[in-house]
PDB file of N, H, CA, C and O in Angstrom:
ATOM      1  N   UNK A   1     128.891 146.635 186.004  1.00  0.00           N
ATOM      2  CA  UNK A   1     127.538 147.031 185.659  1.00  0.00           C
ATOM      3  C   UNK A   1     127.326 146.781 184.172  1.00  0.00           C
ATOM      4  O   UNK A   1     128.177 147.111 183.346  1.00  0.00           O
ATOM      5  N   UNK A   2     126.212 146.210 183.855  1.00  0.00           N
ATOM      6  H   UNK A   2     125.521 145.942 184.526  1.00  0.00           H
ATOM      7  CA  UNK A   2     125.886 145.942 182.463  1.00  0.00           C
ATOM      8  C   UNK A   2     125.342 147.204 181.800  1.00  0.00           C
ATOM      9  O   UNK A   2     124.856 148.116 182.468  1.00  0.00           O
ATOM     10  N   UNK A   3     125.435 147.235 180.482  1.00  0.00           N
ATOM     11  H   UNK A   3     125.830 146.494 179.939  1.00  0.00           H
ATOM     12  CA  UNK A   3     125.010 148.403 179.717  1.00  0.00           C
ATOM     13  C   UNK A   3     123.546 148.744 179.985  1.00  0.00           C
ATOM     14  O   UNK A   3     123.190 149.920 180.067  1.00  0.00           O
ATOM     15  N   UNK A   4     122.712 147.748 180.118  1.00  0.00           N
ATOM     16  H   UNK A   4     123.000 146.793 180.051  1.00  0.00           H
ATOM     17  CA  UNK A   4     121.288 147.981 180.370  1.00  0.00           C
ATOM     18  C   UNK A   4     121.085 148.683 181.714  1.00  0.00           C
ATOM     19  O   UNK A   4     120.245 149.575 181.834  1.00  0.00           O
ATOM     20  N   UNK A   5     121.852 148.277 182.712  1.00  0.00           N
ATOM     21  H   UNK A   5     122.534 147.553 182.614  1.00  0.00           H
ATOM     22  CA  UNK A   5     121.748 148.917 184.025  1.00  0.00           C
ATOM     23  C   UNK A   5     122.216 150.371 183.950  1.00  0.00           C
ATOM     24  O   UNK A   5     121.609 151.257 184.553  1.00  0.00           O
ATOM     25  N   UNK A   6     123.296 150.609 183.209  1.00  0.00           N
ATOM     26  H   UNK A   6     123.788 149.889 182.719  1.00  0.00           H
ATOM     27  CA  UNK A   6     123.790 151.975 183.040  1.00  0.00           C
ATOM     28  C   UNK A   6     122.756 152.824 182.313  1.00  0.00           C
ATOM     29  O   UNK A   6     122.562 153.993 182.646  1.00  0.00           O
ATOM     30  N   UNK A   7     122.097 152.240 181.328  1.00  0.00           N
ATOM     31  H   UNK A   7     122.254 151.290 181.058  1.00  0.00           H
ATOM     32  CA  UNK A   7     121.016 152.947 180.625  1.00  0.00           C
ATOM     33  C   UNK A   7     119.905 153.350 181.597  1.00  0.00           C
ATOM     34  O   UNK A   7     119.374 154.458 181.521  1.00  0.00           O
ATOM     35  N   UNK A   8     119.564 152.449 182.499  1.00  0.00           N
ATOM     36  H   UNK A   8     119.995 151.549 182.561  1.00  0.00           H
ATOM     37  CA  UNK A   8     118.510 152.741 183.473  1.00  0.00           C
ATOM     38  C   UNK A   8     118.921 153.884 184.401  1.00  0.00           C
ATOM     39  O   UNK A   8     118.108 154.753 184.716  1.00  0.00           O
ATOM     40  N   UNK A   9     120.173 153.883 184.835  1.00  0.00           N
ATOM     41  H   UNK A   9     120.834 153.177 184.580  1.00  0.00           H
ATOM     42  CA  UNK A   9     120.666 154.966 185.693  1.00  0.00           C
ATOM     43  C   UNK A   9     120.600 156.282 184.936  1.00  0.00           C
ATOM     44  O   UNK A   9     120.160 157.297 185.477  1.00  0.00           O
ATOM     45  N   UNK A  10     121.038 156.261 183.684  1.00  0.00           N
ATOM     46  H   UNK A  10     121.395 155.437 183.245  1.00  0.00           H
ATOM     47  CA  UNK A  10     120.997 157.464 182.858  1.00  0.00           C
ATOM     48  C   UNK A  10     119.566 157.952 182.667  1.00  0.00           C
ATOM     49  O   UNK A  10     119.279 159.137 182.836  1.00  0.00           O
ATOM     50  N   UNK A  11     118.677 157.038 182.317  1.00  0.00           N
ATOM     51  H   UNK A  11     118.911 156.075 182.181  1.00  0.00           H
ATOM     52  CA  UNK A  11     117.276 157.396 182.069  1.00  0.00           C
ATOM     53  C   UNK A  11     116.595 157.955 183.311  1.00  0.00           C
ATOM     54  O   UNK A  11     115.673 158.763 183.203  1.00  0.00           O
ATOM     55  N   UNK A  12     117.046 157.530 184.495  1.00  0.00           N
ATOM     56  H   UNK A  12     117.795 156.873 184.582  1.00  0.00           H
ATOM     57  CA  UNK A  12     116.445 158.034 185.730  1.00  0.00           C
ATOM     58  C   UNK A  12     116.941 159.429 186.080  1.00  0.00           C
ATOM     59  O   UNK A  12     116.394 160.081 186.970  1.00  0.00           O
ATOM     60  N   UNK A  13     117.987 159.893 185.375  1.00  0.00           N
ATOM     61  H   UNK A  13     118.431 159.363 184.652  1.00  0.00           H
ATOM     62  CA  UNK A  13     118.524 161.227 185.643  1.00  0.00           C
ATOM     63  C   UNK A  13     119.544 161.245 186.768  1.00  0.00           C
ATOM     64  O   UNK A  13     119.998 162.316 187.170  1.00  0.00           O
ATOM     65  N   UNK A  14     119.910 160.089 187.278  1.00  0.00           N
ATOM     66  H   UNK A  14     119.541 159.218 186.951  1.00  0.00           H
ATOM     67  CA  UNK A  14     120.891 160.002 188.362  1.00  0.00           C
ATOM     68  C   UNK A  14     122.288 160.299 187.826  1.00  0.00           C
ATOM     69  O   UNK A  14     122.527 160.260 186.619  1.00  0.00           O
ATOM     70  N   UNK A  15     123.203 160.596 188.740  1.00  0.00           N
ATOM     71  H   UNK A  15     123.009 160.629 189.720  1.00  0.00           H
ATOM     72  CA  UNK A  15     124.583 160.899 188.400  1.00  0.00           C
ATOM     73  C   UNK A  15     125.299 159.630 187.936  1.00  0.00           C
ATOM     74  O   UNK A  15     125.310 158.626 188.648  1.00  0.00           O
ATOM     75  N   UNK A  16     125.894 159.675 186.745  1.00  0.00           N
ATOM     76  H   UNK A  16     125.885 160.491 186.167  1.00  0.00           H
ATOM     77  CA  UNK A  16     126.591 158.524 186.193  1.00  0.00           C
ATOM     78  C   UNK A  16     128.033 158.405 186.676  1.00  0.00           C
ATOM     79  O   UNK A  16     128.605 157.315 186.636  1.00  0.00           O
ATOM     80  N   UNK A  17     128.629 159.504 187.130  1.00  0.00           N
ATOM     81  H   UNK A  17     128.165 160.389 187.163  1.00  0.00           H
ATOM     82  CA  UNK A  17     130.050 159.509 187.463  1.00  0.00           C
ATOM     83  C   UNK A  17     130.485 158.409 188.432  1.00  0.00           C
ATOM     84  O   UNK A  17     131.546 157.820 188.231  1.00  0.00           O
ATOM     85  N   UNK A  18     129.713 158.113 189.468  1.00  0.00           N
ATOM     86  H   UNK A  18     128.850 158.592 189.631  1.00  0.00           H
ATOM     87  CA  UNK A  18     130.162 157.043 190.367  1.00  0.00           C
ATOM     88  C   UNK A  18     130.277 155.677 189.686  1.00  0.00           C
ATOM     89  O   UNK A  18     130.921 154.770 190.214  1.00  0.00           O
ATOM     90  N   UNK A  19     129.666 155.535 188.539  1.00  0.00           N
ATOM     91  H   UNK A  19     129.143 156.272 188.110  1.00  0.00           H
ATOM     92  CA  UNK A  19     129.661 154.258 187.835  1.00  0.00           C
ATOM     93  C   UNK A  19     130.706 154.181 186.728  1.00  0.00           C
ATOM     94  O   UNK A  19     130.811 153.160 186.047  1.00  0.00           O
ATOM     95  N   UNK A  20     131.485 155.253 186.539  1.00  0.00           N
ATOM     96  H   UNK A  20     131.401 156.082 187.092  1.00  0.00           H
ATOM     97  CA  UNK A  20     132.457 155.302 185.454  1.00  0.00           C
ATOM     98  C   UNK A  20     133.881 155.281 185.992  1.00  0.00           C
ATOM     99  O   UNK A  20     134.155 155.845 187.051  1.00  0.00           O
ATOM    100  N   UNK A  21     134.780 154.638 185.273  1.00  0.00           N
ATOM    101  H   UNK A  21     134.558 154.180 184.413  1.00  0.00           H
ATOM    102  CA  UNK A  21     136.204 154.624 185.600  1.00  0.00           C
ATOM    103  C   UNK A  21     136.874 155.707 184.765  1.00  0.00           C
ATOM    104  O   UNK A  21     137.192 155.486 183.596  1.00  0.00           O
ATOM    105  N   UNK A  22     137.089 156.885 185.364  1.00  0.00           N
ATOM    106  H   UNK A  22     136.831 157.065 186.313  1.00  0.00           H
ATOM    107  CA  UNK A  22     137.644 158.014 184.636  1.00  0.00           C
ATOM    108  C   UNK A  22     139.168 157.974 184.539  1.00  0.00           C
ATOM    109  O   UNK A  22     139.771 158.822 183.881  1.00  0.00           O
ATOM    110  N   UNK A  23     139.793 156.994 185.190  1.00  0.00           N
ATOM    111  H   UNK A  23     139.304 156.304 185.724  1.00  0.00           H
ATOM    112  CA  UNK A  23     141.256 156.924 185.164  1.00  0.00           C
ATOM    113  C   UNK A  23     141.791 156.541 183.781  1.00  0.00           C
ATOM    114  O   UNK A  23     142.970 156.756 183.500  1.00  0.00           O
ATOM    115  N   UNK A  24     140.963 155.991 182.937  1.00  0.00           N
ATOM    116  H   UNK A  24     140.005 155.817 183.166  1.00  0.00           H
ATOM    117  CA  UNK A  24     141.416 155.571 181.615  1.00  0.00           C
ATOM    118  C   UNK A  24     140.889 156.470 180.498  1.00  0.00           C
ATOM    119  O   UNK A  24     141.068 156.167 179.319  1.00  0.00           O
ATOM    120  N   UNK A  25     140.253 157.556 180.861  1.00  0.00           N
ATOM    121  H   UNK A  25     140.107 157.802 181.820  1.00  0.00           H
ATOM    122  CA  UNK A  25     139.668 158.448 179.862  1.00  0.00           C
ATOM    123  C   UNK A  25     140.781 159.153 179.092  1.00  0.00           C
ATOM    124  O   UNK A  25     141.750 159.627 179.684  1.00  0.00           O
ATOM    125  N   UNK A  26     140.638 159.216 177.791  1.00  0.00           N
ATOM    126  H   UNK A  26     139.850 158.830 177.310  1.00  0.00           H
ATOM    127  CA  UNK A  26     141.588 159.903 176.919  1.00  0.00           C
ATOM    128  C   UNK A  26     140.831 160.940 176.095  1.00  0.00           C
ATOM    129  O   UNK A  26     139.653 160.771 175.778  1.00  0.00           O
ATOM    130  N   UNK A  27     141.528 161.999 175.763  1.00  0.00           N
ATOM    131  H   UNK A  27     142.485 162.137 176.021  1.00  0.00           H
ATOM    132  CA  UNK A  27     140.960 163.021 174.894  1.00  0.00           C
ATOM    133  C   UNK A  27     141.726 162.976 173.577  1.00  0.00           C
ATOM    134  O   UNK A  27     142.811 163.548 173.474  1.00  0.00           O
ATOM    135  N   UNK A  28     141.177 162.304 172.572  1.00  0.00           N
ATOM    136  H   UNK A  28     140.296 161.839 172.655  1.00  0.00           H
ATOM    137  CA  UNK A  28     141.898 162.134 171.310  1.00  0.00           C
ATOM    138  C   UNK A  28     142.371 163.463 170.731  1.00  0.00           C
ATOM    139  O   UNK A  28     141.644 164.456 170.735  1.00  0.00           O
ATOM    140  N   UNK A  29     143.583 163.458 170.243  1.00  0.00           N
ATOM    141  H   UNK A  29     144.174 162.651 170.240  1.00  0.00           H
ATOM    142  CA  UNK A  29     144.227 164.620 169.627  1.00  0.00           C
ATOM    143  C   UNK A  29     144.485 165.762 170.600  1.00  0.00           C
ATOM    144  O   UNK A  29     144.863 166.850 170.165  1.00  0.00           O
ATOM    145  N   UNK A  30     144.296 165.556 171.897  1.00  0.00           N
ATOM    146  H   UNK A  30     143.989 164.672 172.250  1.00  0.00           H
ATOM    147  CA  UNK A  30     144.590 166.598 172.875  1.00  0.00           C
ATOM    148  C   UNK A  30     145.688 166.178 173.850  1.00  0.00           C
ATOM    149  O   UNK A  30     145.993 166.901 174.798  1.00  0.00           O
ATOM    150  N   UNK A  31     146.285 164.995 173.610  1.00  0.00           N
ATOM    151  H   UNK A  31     146.037 164.407 172.839  1.00  0.00           H
ATOM    152  CA  UNK A  31     147.400 164.596 174.449  1.00  0.00           C
ATOM    153  C   UNK A  31     148.536 165.595 174.251  1.00  0.00           C
ATOM    154  O   UNK A  31     148.672 166.187 173.180  1.00  0.00           O
ATOM    155  N   UNK A  32     149.336 165.774 175.272  1.00  0.00           N
ATOM    156  H   UNK A  32     149.226 165.293 176.141  1.00  0.00           H
ATOM    157  CA  UNK A  32     150.423 166.745 175.223  1.00  0.00           C
ATOM    158  C   UNK A  32     151.718 166.073 174.773  1.00  0.00           C
ATOM    159  O   UNK A  32     151.968 164.911 175.095  1.00  0.00           O
ATOM    160  N   UNK A  33     152.529 166.804 174.034  1.00  0.00           N
ATOM    161  H   UNK A  33     152.326 167.748 173.773  1.00  0.00           H
ATOM    162  CA  UNK A  33     153.867 166.366 173.668  1.00  0.00           C
ATOM    163  C   UNK A  33     154.776 167.587 173.753  1.00  0.00           C
ATOM    164  O   UNK A  33     154.498 168.633 173.168  1.00  0.00           O
ATOM    165  N   UNK A  34     155.850 167.428 174.485  1.00  0.00           N
ATOM    166  H   UNK A  34     156.075 166.577 174.960  1.00  0.00           H
ATOM    167  CA  UNK A  34     156.768 168.549 174.682  1.00  0.00           C
ATOM    168  C   UNK A  34     157.641 168.729 173.451  1.00  0.00           C
ATOM    169  O   UNK A  34     158.166 167.762 172.900  1.00  0.00           O
ATOM    170  N   UNK A  35     157.792 169.991 173.023  1.00  0.00           N
ATOM    171  H   UNK A  35     157.365 170.777 173.471  1.00  0.00           H
ATOM    172  CA  UNK A  35     158.696 170.339 171.931  1.00  0.00           C
ATOM    173  C   UNK A  35     159.560 171.515 172.373  1.00  0.00           C
ATOM    174  O   UNK A  35     159.143 172.332 173.194  1.00  0.00           O
ATOM    175  N   UNK A  36     160.735 171.587 171.833  1.00  0.00           N
ATOM    176  H   UNK A  36     161.074 170.923 171.166  1.00  0.00           H
ATOM    177  CA  UNK A  36     161.632 172.706 172.114  1.00  0.00           C
ATOM    178  C   UNK A  36     161.768 173.539 170.859  1.00  0.00           C
ATOM    179  O   UNK A  36     161.981 173.005 169.770  1.00  0.00           O
ATOM    180  N   UNK A  37     161.644 174.851 171.011  1.00  0.00           N
ATOM    181  H   UNK A  37     161.471 175.284 171.896  1.00  0.00           H
ATOM    182  CA  UNK A  37     161.774 175.768 169.884  1.00  0.00           C
ATOM    183  C   UNK A  37     162.726 176.877 170.304  1.00  0.00           C
ATOM    184  O   UNK A  37     162.528 177.517 171.337  1.00  0.00           O
ATOM    185  N   UNK A  38     163.743 177.100 169.513  1.00  0.00           N
ATOM    186  H   UNK A  38     163.904 176.580 168.674  1.00  0.00           H
ATOM    187  CA  UNK A  38     164.675 178.196 169.774  1.00  0.00           C
ATOM    188  C   UNK A  38     164.143 179.449 169.102  1.00  0.00           C
ATOM    189  O   UNK A  38     163.886 179.458 167.898  1.00  0.00           O
ATOM    190  N   UNK A  39     163.981 180.504 169.884  1.00  0.00           N
ATOM    191  H   UNK A  39     164.189 180.497 170.862  1.00  0.00           H
ATOM    192  CA  UNK A  39     163.458 181.763 169.368  1.00  0.00           C
ATOM    193  C   UNK A  39     164.439 182.887 169.683  1.00  0.00           C
ATOM    194  O   UNK A  39     165.135 182.838 170.697  1.00  0.00           O
ATOM    195  N   UNK A  40     164.497 183.897 168.821  1.00  0.00           N
ATOM    196  H   UNK A  40     163.931 183.937 167.997  1.00  0.00           H
ATOM    197  CA  UNK A  40     165.347 185.046 169.128  1.00  0.00           C
ATOM    198  C   UNK A  40     164.800 185.816 170.337  1.00  0.00           C
ATOM    199  O   UNK A  40     163.599 185.802 170.611  1.00  0.00           O
ATOM    200  N   UNK A  41     165.696 186.476 171.040  1.00  0.00           N
ATOM    201  H   UNK A  41     166.671 186.487 170.818  1.00  0.00           H
ATOM    202  CA  UNK A  41     165.325 187.189 172.266  1.00  0.00           C
ATOM    203  C   UNK A  41     164.224 188.207 172.011  1.00  0.00           C
ATOM    204  O   UNK A  41     163.313 188.342 172.827  1.00  0.00           O
ATOM    205  N   UNK A  42     164.290 188.935 170.883  1.00  0.00           N
ATOM    206  H   UNK A  42     165.030 188.826 170.219  1.00  0.00           H
ATOM    207  CA  UNK A  42     163.277 189.958 170.621  1.00  0.00           C
ATOM    208  C   UNK A  42     161.884 189.334 170.542  1.00  0.00           C
ATOM    209  O   UNK A  42     160.897 189.942 170.956  1.00  0.00           O
ATOM    210  N   UNK A  43     161.816 188.112 170.005  1.00  0.00           N
ATOM    211  H   UNK A  43     162.618 187.618 169.669  1.00  0.00           H
ATOM    212  CA  UNK A  43     160.528 187.442 169.874  1.00  0.00           C
ATOM    213  C   UNK A  43     159.995 187.023 171.244  1.00  0.00           C
ATOM    214  O   UNK A  43     158.807 187.175 171.529  1.00  0.00           O
ATOM    215  N   UNK A  44     160.872 186.502 172.079  1.00  0.00           N
ATOM    216  H   UNK A  44     161.837 186.379 171.848  1.00  0.00           H
ATOM    217  CA  UNK A  44     160.473 186.100 173.434  1.00  0.00           C
ATOM    218  C   UNK A  44     160.007 187.307 174.235  1.00  0.00           C
ATOM    219  O   UNK A  44     159.008 187.233 174.951  1.00  0.00           O
ATOM    220  N   UNK A  45     160.729 188.418 174.114  1.00  0.00           N
ATOM    221  H   UNK A  45     161.540 188.477 173.532  1.00  0.00           H
ATOM    222  CA  UNK A  45     160.336 189.636 174.837  1.00  0.00           C
ATOM    223  C   UNK A  45     158.963 190.116 174.391  1.00  0.00           C
ATOM    224  O   UNK A  45     158.145 190.520 175.219  1.00  0.00           O
ATOM    225  N   UNK A  46     158.706 190.073 173.090  1.00  0.00           N
ATOM    226  H   UNK A  46     159.370 189.745 172.418  1.00  0.00           H
ATOM    227  CA  UNK A  46     157.391 190.490 172.589  1.00  0.00           C
ATOM    228  C   UNK A  46     156.285 189.520 172.994  1.00  0.00           C
ATOM    229  O   UNK A  46     155.165 189.935 173.291  1.00  0.00           O
ATOM    230  N   UNK A  47     156.604 188.233 173.004  1.00  0.00           N
ATOM    231  H   UNK A  47     157.515 187.897 172.763  1.00  0.00           H
ATOM    232  CA  UNK A  47     155.627 187.248 173.484  1.00  0.00           C
ATOM    233  C   UNK A  47     155.288 187.505 174.946  1.00  0.00           C
ATOM    234  O   UNK A  47     154.121 187.458 175.334  1.00  0.00           O
ATOM    235  N   UNK A  48     156.306 187.777 175.755  1.00  0.00           N
ATOM    236  H   UNK A  48     157.255 187.816 175.440  1.00  0.00           H
ATOM    237  CA  UNK A  48     156.082 188.045 177.176  1.00  0.00           C
ATOM    238  C   UNK A  48     155.237 189.301 177.394  1.00  0.00           C
ATOM    239  O   UNK A  48     154.362 189.318 178.261  1.00  0.00           O
ATOM    240  N   UNK A  49     155.495 190.342 176.616  1.00  0.00           N
ATOM    241  H   UNK A  49     156.205 190.328 175.913  1.00  0.00           H
ATOM    242  CA  UNK A  49     154.704 191.575 176.730  1.00  0.00           C
ATOM    243  C   UNK A  49     153.237 191.310 176.402  1.00  0.00           C
ATOM    244  O   UNK A  49     152.337 191.760 177.112  1.00  0.00           O
ATOM    245  N   UNK A  50     153.012 190.577 175.322  1.00  0.00           N
ATOM    246  H   UNK A  50     153.743 190.211 174.745  1.00  0.00           H
ATOM    247  CA  UNK A  50     151.627 190.286 174.925  1.00  0.00           C
ATOM    248  C   UNK A  50     150.953 189.368 175.938  1.00  0.00           C
ATOM    249  O   UNK A  50     149.780 189.554 176.262  1.00  0.00           O
ATOM    250  N   UNK A  51     151.684 188.386 176.433  1.00  0.00           N
ATOM    251  H   UNK A  51     152.637 188.235 176.170  1.00  0.00           H
ATOM    252  CA  UNK A  51     151.123 187.480 177.435  1.00  0.00           C
ATOM    253  C   UNK A  51     150.760 188.252 178.704  1.00  0.00           C
ATOM    254  O   UNK A  51     149.701 188.019 179.289  1.00  0.00           O
ATOM    255  N   UNK A  52     151.630 189.169 179.133  1.00  0.00           N
ATOM    256  H   UNK A  52     152.490 189.358 178.659  1.00  0.00           H
ATOM    257  CA  UNK A  52     151.329 189.995 180.309  1.00  0.00           C
ATOM    258  C   UNK A  52     150.109 190.872 180.066  1.00  0.00           C
ATOM    259  O   UNK A  52     149.262 191.031 180.946  1.00  0.00           O
ATOM    260  N   UNK A  53     150.026 191.439 178.864  1.00  0.00           N
ATOM    261  H   UNK A  53     150.713 191.310 178.150  1.00  0.00           H
ATOM    262  CA  UNK A  53     148.891 192.312 178.539  1.00  0.00           C
ATOM    263  C   UNK A  53     147.574 191.554 178.614  1.00  0.00           C
ATOM    264  O   UNK A  53     146.574 192.072 179.110  1.00  0.00           O
ATOM    265  N   UNK A  54     147.584 190.333 178.120  1.00  0.00           N
ATOM    266  H   UNK A  54     148.397 189.912 177.717  1.00  0.00           H
ATOM    267  CA  UNK A  54     146.370 189.515 178.090  1.00  0.00           C
ATOM    268  C   UNK A  54     146.136 188.817 179.433  1.00  0.00           C
ATOM    269  O   UNK A  54     145.006 188.443 179.749  1.00  0.00           O
ATOM    270  N   UNK A  55     147.201 188.643 180.221  1.00  0.00           N
ATOM    271  H   UNK A  55     148.118 188.948 179.965  1.00  0.00           H
ATOM    272  CA  UNK A  55     147.058 187.996 181.525  1.00  0.00           C
ATOM    273  C   UNK A  55     147.193 186.490 181.482  1.00  0.00           C
ATOM    274  O   UNK A  55     146.561 185.778 182.262  1.00  0.00           O
ATOM    275  N   UNK A  56     148.025 186.004 180.560  1.00  0.00           N
ATOM    276  H   UNK A  56     148.538 186.582 179.926  1.00  0.00           H
ATOM    277  CA  UNK A  56     148.253 184.565 180.452  1.00  0.00           C
ATOM    278  C   UNK A  56     149.757 184.304 180.426  1.00  0.00           C
ATOM    279  O   UNK A  56     150.556 185.241 180.447  1.00  0.00           O
ATOM    280  N   UNK A  57     150.132 183.043 180.382  1.00  0.00           N
ATOM    281  H   UNK A  57     149.483 182.283 180.366  1.00  0.00           H
ATOM    282  CA  UNK A  57     151.545 182.687 180.313  1.00  0.00           C
ATOM    283  C   UNK A  57     152.042 182.763 178.870  1.00  0.00           C
ATOM    284  O   UNK A  57     151.257 182.799 177.923  1.00  0.00           O
ATOM    285  N   UNK A  58     153.346 182.785 178.733  1.00  0.00           N
ATOM    286  H   UNK A  58     153.984 182.756 179.503  1.00  0.00           H
ATOM    287  CA  UNK A  58     153.957 182.777 177.398  1.00  0.00           C
ATOM    288  C   UNK A  58     153.507 181.536 176.633  1.00  0.00           C
ATOM    289  O   UNK A  58     153.159 181.615 175.455  1.00  0.00           O
ATOM    290  N   UNK A  59     153.515 180.406 177.302  1.00  0.00           N
ATOM    291  H   UNK A  59     153.797 180.341 178.259  1.00  0.00           H
ATOM    292  CA  UNK A  59     153.114 179.161 176.651  1.00  0.00           C
ATOM    293  C   UNK A  59     151.676 179.236 176.155  1.00  0.00           C
ATOM    294  O   UNK A  59     151.367 178.762 175.061  1.00  0.00           O
ATOM    295  N   UNK A  60     150.807 179.824 176.948  1.00  0.00           N
ATOM    296  H   UNK A  60     151.058 180.209 177.836  1.00  0.00           H
ATOM    297  CA  UNK A  60     149.399 179.936 176.549  1.00  0.00           C
ATOM    298  C   UNK A  60     149.228 180.805 175.320  1.00  0.00           C
ATOM    299  O   UNK A  60     148.472 180.457 174.413  1.00  0.00           O
ATOM    300  N   UNK A  61     149.926 181.935 175.280  1.00  0.00           N
ATOM    301  H   UNK A  61     150.540 182.217 176.017  1.00  0.00           H
ATOM    302  CA  UNK A  61     149.777 182.819 174.117  1.00  0.00           C
ATOM    303  C   UNK A  61     150.302 182.133 172.863  1.00  0.00           C
ATOM    304  O   UNK A  61     149.725 182.289 171.786  1.00  0.00           O
ATOM    305  N   UNK A  62     151.391 181.374 172.988  1.00  0.00           N
ATOM    306  H   UNK A  62     151.860 181.248 173.862  1.00  0.00           H
ATOM    307  CA  UNK A  62     151.928 180.643 171.844  1.00  0.00           C
ATOM    308  C   UNK A  62     150.922 179.601 171.370  1.00  0.00           C
ATOM    309  O   UNK A  62     150.683 179.472 170.169  1.00  0.00           O
ATOM    310  N   UNK A  63     150.333 178.859 172.297  1.00  0.00           N
ATOM    311  H   UNK A  63     150.527 178.963 173.272  1.00  0.00           H
ATOM    312  CA  UNK A  63     149.356 177.831 171.920  1.00  0.00           C
ATOM    313  C   UNK A  63     148.140 178.440 171.228  1.00  0.00           C
ATOM    314  O   UNK A  63     147.671 177.918 170.216  1.00  0.00           O
ATOM    315  N   UNK A  64     147.636 179.532 171.767  1.00  0.00           N
ATOM    316  H   UNK A  64     148.017 179.956 172.589  1.00  0.00           H
ATOM    317  CA  UNK A  64     146.454 180.174 171.187  1.00  0.00           C
ATOM    318  C   UNK A  64     146.767 180.675 169.781  1.00  0.00           C
ATOM    319  O   UNK A  64     145.991 180.458 168.850  1.00  0.00           O
ATOM    320  N   UNK A  65     147.908 181.347 169.631  1.00  0.00           N
ATOM    321  H   UNK A  65     148.538 181.524 170.387  1.00  0.00           H
ATOM    322  CA  UNK A  65     148.250 181.889 168.314  1.00  0.00           C
ATOM    323  C   UNK A  65     148.491 180.778 167.298  1.00  0.00           C
ATOM    324  O   UNK A  65     148.069 180.889 166.147  1.00  0.00           O
ATOM    325  N   UNK A  66     149.165 179.710 167.715  1.00  0.00           N
ATOM    326  H   UNK A  66     149.507 179.620 168.650  1.00  0.00           H
ATOM    327  CA  UNK A  66     149.385 178.596 166.798  1.00  0.00           C
ATOM    328  C   UNK A  66     148.063 177.945 166.394  1.00  0.00           C
ATOM    329  O   UNK A  66     147.854 177.625 165.224  1.00  0.00           O
ATOM    330  N   UNK A  67     147.181 177.754 167.361  1.00  0.00           N
ATOM    331  H   UNK A  67     147.351 178.014 168.312  1.00  0.00           H
ATOM    332  CA  UNK A  67     145.882 177.148 167.068  1.00  0.00           C
ATOM    333  C   UNK A  67     145.077 178.019 166.104  1.00  0.00           C
ATOM    334  O   UNK A  67     144.450 177.506 165.178  1.00  0.00           O
ATOM    335  N   UNK A  68     145.096 179.340 166.323  1.00  0.00           N
ATOM    336  H   UNK A  68     145.606 179.757 167.076  1.00  0.00           H
ATOM    337  CA  UNK A  68     144.377 180.247 165.433  1.00  0.00           C
ATOM    338  C   UNK A  68     144.929 180.169 164.015  1.00  0.00           C
ATOM    339  O   UNK A  68     144.174 180.128 163.044  1.00  0.00           O
ATOM    340  N   UNK A  69     146.244 180.150 163.910  1.00  0.00           N
ATOM    341  H   UNK A  69     146.857 180.183 164.700  1.00  0.00           H
ATOM    342  CA  UNK A  69     146.876 180.111 162.588  1.00  0.00           C
ATOM    343  C   UNK A  69     146.593 178.789 161.877  1.00  0.00           C
ATOM    344  O   UNK A  69     146.288 178.774 160.685  1.00  0.00           O
ATOM    345  N   UNK A  70     146.693 177.689 162.607  1.00  0.00           N
ATOM    346  H   UNK A  70     146.940 177.701 163.576  1.00  0.00           H
ATOM    347  CA  UNK A  70     146.424 176.394 161.998  1.00  0.00           C
ATOM    348  C   UNK A  70     144.972 176.288 161.538  1.00  0.00           C
ATOM    349  O   UNK A  70     144.687 175.727 160.480  1.00  0.00           O
ATOM    350  N   UNK A  71     144.061 176.829 162.338  1.00  0.00           N
ATOM    351  H   UNK A  71     144.293 177.285 163.197  1.00  0.00           H
ATOM    352  CA  UNK A  71     142.649 176.816 161.962  1.00  0.00           C
ATOM    353  C   UNK A  71     142.439 177.650 160.683  1.00  0.00           C
ATOM    354  O   UNK A  71     141.694 177.254 159.787  1.00  0.00           O
ATOM    355  N   UNK A  72     143.103 178.798 160.621  1.00  0.00           N
ATOM    356  H   UNK A  72     143.708 179.119 161.350  1.00  0.00           H
ATOM    357  CA  UNK A  72     142.989 179.663 159.465  1.00  0.00           C
ATOM    358  C   UNK A  72     143.547 178.970 158.213  1.00  0.00           C
ATOM    359  O   UNK A  72     142.958 179.068 157.136  1.00  0.00           O
ATOM    360  N   UNK A  73     144.663 178.282 158.352  1.00  0.00           N
ATOM    361  H   UNK A  73     145.141 178.202 159.226  1.00  0.00           H
ATOM    362  CA  UNK A  73     145.269 177.582 157.223  1.00  0.00           C
ATOM    363  C   UNK A  73     144.390 176.435 156.738  1.00  0.00           C
ATOM    364  O   UNK A  73     144.303 176.180 155.537  1.00  0.00           O
ATOM    365  N   UNK A  74     143.729 175.735 157.684  1.00  0.00           N
ATOM    366  H   UNK A  74     143.800 175.942 158.659  1.00  0.00           H
ATOM    367  CA  UNK A  74     142.833 174.627 157.320  1.00  0.00           C
ATOM    368  C   UNK A  74     141.658 175.120 156.500  1.00  0.00           C
ATOM    369  O   UNK A  74     141.209 174.438 155.579  1.00  0.00           O
ATOM    370  N   UNK A  75     141.156 176.304 156.830  1.00  0.00           N
ATOM    371  H   UNK A  75     141.520 176.858 157.579  1.00  0.00           H
ATOM    372  CA  UNK A  75     139.950 176.788 156.161  1.00  0.00           C
ATOM    373  C   UNK A  75     140.272 177.550 154.878  1.00  0.00           C
ATOM    374  O   UNK A  75     139.364 177.951 154.149  1.00  0.00           O
ATOM    375  N   UNK A  76     141.540 177.749 154.602  1.00  0.00           N
ATOM    376  H   UNK A  76     142.277 177.423 155.194  1.00  0.00           H
ATOM    377  CA  UNK A  76     141.933 178.497 153.385  1.00  0.00           C
ATOM    378  C   UNK A  76     141.892 177.614 152.155  1.00  0.00           C
ATOM    379  O   UNK A  76     142.191 178.076 151.054  1.00  0.00           O
TER     380      UNK A  76
END
């Protein structure tokens, strides 16, 4: 499909998804990379308690806290 045809579909308000190849879509700076971090047991236990309290996984609480801290450091 040419760009002009896609513009016409968009302008008509029709759904564009059938015309897009989403298999190659990337989210810049959001790709995942696995890292290993050794933490003391007391820290893991406290992370687990907080994750349970909030209702998320240990990994999620770590990601949220790291993101908050990095954002805070950027704005300082």
